[in-house]
N, C-alpha and C positions, 0 to 999 in steps of 0.2 A: 618354257621353264620345266625342269625335271621335277616330277612330284616327289614330295618328301614327307616322312612321318616320324614323329617322335613318340616315345612311350607315353608321355603325358597326354598328347592329343589322342593317341590310340585308346588310352584308358578312358578318356572323356567320352569317346563315341561308344565304347562298350558299356560304360555306366549309363549313359543317356544321350542319344543322338541330339536332343534339343540343347543339352549342355555344350556339346561340340559346336553346334550352330551359334550359340550365344558367345562362345569364346573365339571361334575362328571366323565366322561369317559376320555376325553383328559386332564382334569385338567390343563387347560391353565392358566398361571399367569394373574392376573388382577392388574395392578398397582393402588396404592392408589390414590384417587382423593381428591381435597379440600372438596367437598361435603361430601364424606364418612368420612374423618378425622374430619370435623367439627361436623358431626352427632355423631361420637363416643365420641368426647370431651364433647358435650352437655349432652349426656346420662350419662357419668361418673360424671359430676358435679351434675346432678339431683339425681343420686343415692347417692352420698356422702353427699349431703345437709341434708339428713335425719339422718345422724350420729350426727348432732347438736341437742341441745335441741330445742323444738318447737319455743320458743321465739327468737332463734338465726338464724332461717331460713329466712334470709332477702336477698334482691337483692345484697346488698354489700357483704354479706357473700358468696353468689354464685360467685360473681366476684372474690373474693379472692381465691376461689378454682381453678380457671382456670389455672394459671401458673403451679401449682403443678401437676394437672392432665395431662396437656400437656407434662410436663417433664417425667412423668411416661409412657405415651404413646410412646414417642420418645425412651425412654430407652428400651421398649419392642419391638418396631418396628423402628429401626434407619432410615429406608427409608422415614419415615414421615417427617424427617427434611428437605427433598428436597422440600416440599410443602411450607415452610415458611423460609424466610431468617432471621434467628434469630440474625444474626450479625447486622441487621438493626432494631433498636428499634422501629421505626415508623411502619414498616411493621408488626412486631410481635404484637405491640399494636393494629393495625388494625385487625389482625387475632383474637385476644381476643375480640375486640369490636364486631365483626360480630357474634361470638358465644354468647356474652353477650346479644345482642339484641334478640336472640331467647329465651334465658333463661328469660329475662325480660318479654317477651310476655307470657311465661308460668305463671308468677305471676298474669297476668290479667285473667287467665282461672281457676287457682286453688290456694288455700291458703294453703301453706305447714305447716303453724302454726296450722292448724286444722286437719291435716292428720297424721295418725300413721300407715304406711303400715305394713301389716303382713309379707310381703316378698318383697324383691327387687332383680332383676335379678335372678328370681327363675327358676331353671332347673326342668322341668316336663317331665315325661315319663310314658307311659302305653302301654300295648300290646293288640291289637284287632285282634283276629283270626290269630295269627301268624305274624302280622305286628306291629313293634314297632313305635309308634308316639312319637316324642320328640321335645322339643324346650325350649327357654328361655322367660319367662314373665317379662317385665320391672318392673311391680309393681302389687302386689295383695293386695287389701284392703279387710278386713274381718270385718263385723259388729259384735257386741256382740251376735246377734241371729244367726250368721253363714252365713249370706248372703255375697256373694263374688262379688267384682268388679274387673275386669281384665283391666289393664291400659297399653297402649303402647304409647310411645312418637315417633312422626315423625317430622323431621326437615324440611320437604317439606310442600307444600300447600295441603289443603284438596281437594280431588277429586270431580269432578262433580257427580251428581246423577247417571250418566251412569256408573261410575266406583266404586260406593260405595260397590257393591257386591264383587268386587275383593279385595278391601281394607279390607272388613270385613272377608274374608275367613281365613286369618291368625288368627284373633281373635276367630272365631268359632272353628278353629283347636285347639287352646289353651283351649277353653271352653269344647270341647269334651274330651280332655285329663283330665282336672280337674274334669269333671263329672264322668268319669270312675274311677278316683282315689278316689274321696270323696263321690260319690253317690248323689251329689247335683249339679243342674245346676246353674252356675254363674248367678247372678241377672242382671248384667250389663256389657257390653263390651264397653270400652271407648278408642277411638283413639284421641290423643292430637296432633293437627297439629300446630306446632310452626311457620311454615313459613307463615301461614295466620291467626293465632290466632283463630282457630276454634276447636270445639269438635264434633266428630262424635260418637254418642252413639247408642247402640242396646241392646235390652233385648231379649235374646234367650229363647227358650223353648225346651222341649225334642224332639218335631217334627223337629225343626231346626237341632239339633245336630245329630239325626238319619240320616237326609238327608246328613249332612257333612260326617258322617261315611260311608255311601254308596258311596259318591263321592270319598272319599279317597281310598276306596277299589278298585273302578273302575279305579281310576288314577294309582294305583300300577299295576293293570293288564295291562294297556296301556303301562306303563314303561317297564314291563317285555316283552311285545310283541315287542316294539321298540328295546329293547336290543337283543332279539333273532333274529329279522329280520335285525338288523343293520340299521334300517330305522328311523333316527332322522331328520325329515323334518323341514326346517325353516318355521316360521309363521310370515311373515312380518306385522309390525304394526308401529304406530307412535313411539313406544318405541324403535324401532331400532336405532333412532338417538342418543340414550344414551348407546348403547351397545358397550362395548370395543372390541368386536370380529367382528364388521361389515365388516371389510376388508377381513375376511375369509368366509363370508357368500355367498353361491351360489346365493341367491336371489338378491344380489347386485354385482354380477360379480366376487365374490371371489372364492377361492378354499379351501375347508375344508381339514385339514390334513387327511391322510389315517386313517381309523378307526383301532384301535389296534386289534391284534388277540384275546386278552382276553377282548374284549369290553363287552361281556355279564357279565363276573365276575365284571368288573369295574363298569358297569352301575347299578348293584344291590348290590354293596359293601355298607353295612350299615354305614361304616365310612365316606362315601361320600354322599350317598343318604340321610342319616340321619344327615348330618352335621348341627350343630346348631351354630348360631352366636349370640354373646352378643348384637350386634346391628342388628336389624332385617332387616334394609335396605341394599341391596347390593349396590356396588359402583355406579350403574346407577340410584339408586332409587330417589335421590333428584330431578334430572332433569326429570325423568319419571313422578313423581308425578306432577310436574309443567305442563307437557304436558297434563296429564289427566285432570288437573284442568281447562284447557282452553276450554273444552267443555261447552255447555250451561248448566247452573244450573237449576234444576227443584226441585219442592217440593218432599221430600221423598215419595216413593210409599207405605211404610208400616207405620202404626201408632207406631210401636215399634222401628223405626229407625229415627234418626234425626240429623241435624247439628246445633250446637249452635254457633252463631257468635257474 
């Protein structure tokens, strides 16, 4: 099997090798959370809104899409129904209202009547020196002259300057794949933070993306080494408060399950290490983003990166 890596699993290993092990090797179940389900619902509505004619992409139209998209989600994952008491009309309406507030905030940041995405929920994949990189792009805008804008929606808050680099890694990962596929560096990377109503934008160049390529290759070497040695060490941080596996973490007095005999095979299995998710935020991400956003904000250090509030 050809090895594969997605930005989600790459981010897991960079955040905490033990988290990577729990998700890829042990494949521990992670119950759905309200934040994750709300994020999936909002993503679905923003994708489907562009099925409508430009003039029909209104706040009211977005609100009307919510019940149908939620029903579809519950049909596909019945356990989601445990998150909302649908027998209580008031609670169900409150659930939709929370999602609608995030969607309405998007309308203050972008005007969908003036946008015609080239692609939505675009699966991208390329191979670099025997390693497959793949993922899903929320939205790809392409200008008549071929310039590309890569857009990703986040239902959490924008991170502080201290965490902008981490937030942009996923976008640079996508930019690298698109560059290798099309031979053209995307002009702009844009993260849309619906929780705080902010845009984080970045304009990459070839130097940036070559650095990302080197980083991804080095990261895969580190994953291979950890798999071979069976050494997936925890890396405690503030994000641990949102980890669903905290009770199993030795850093907090827990006991991790015995590492499987076939851990090397599992850790490098492209079906897991390269797992891609239609919603890029893992279950803990909404809370984690809020934690990162509590750090002191500073002016962006690069003239090519910026937060629009």
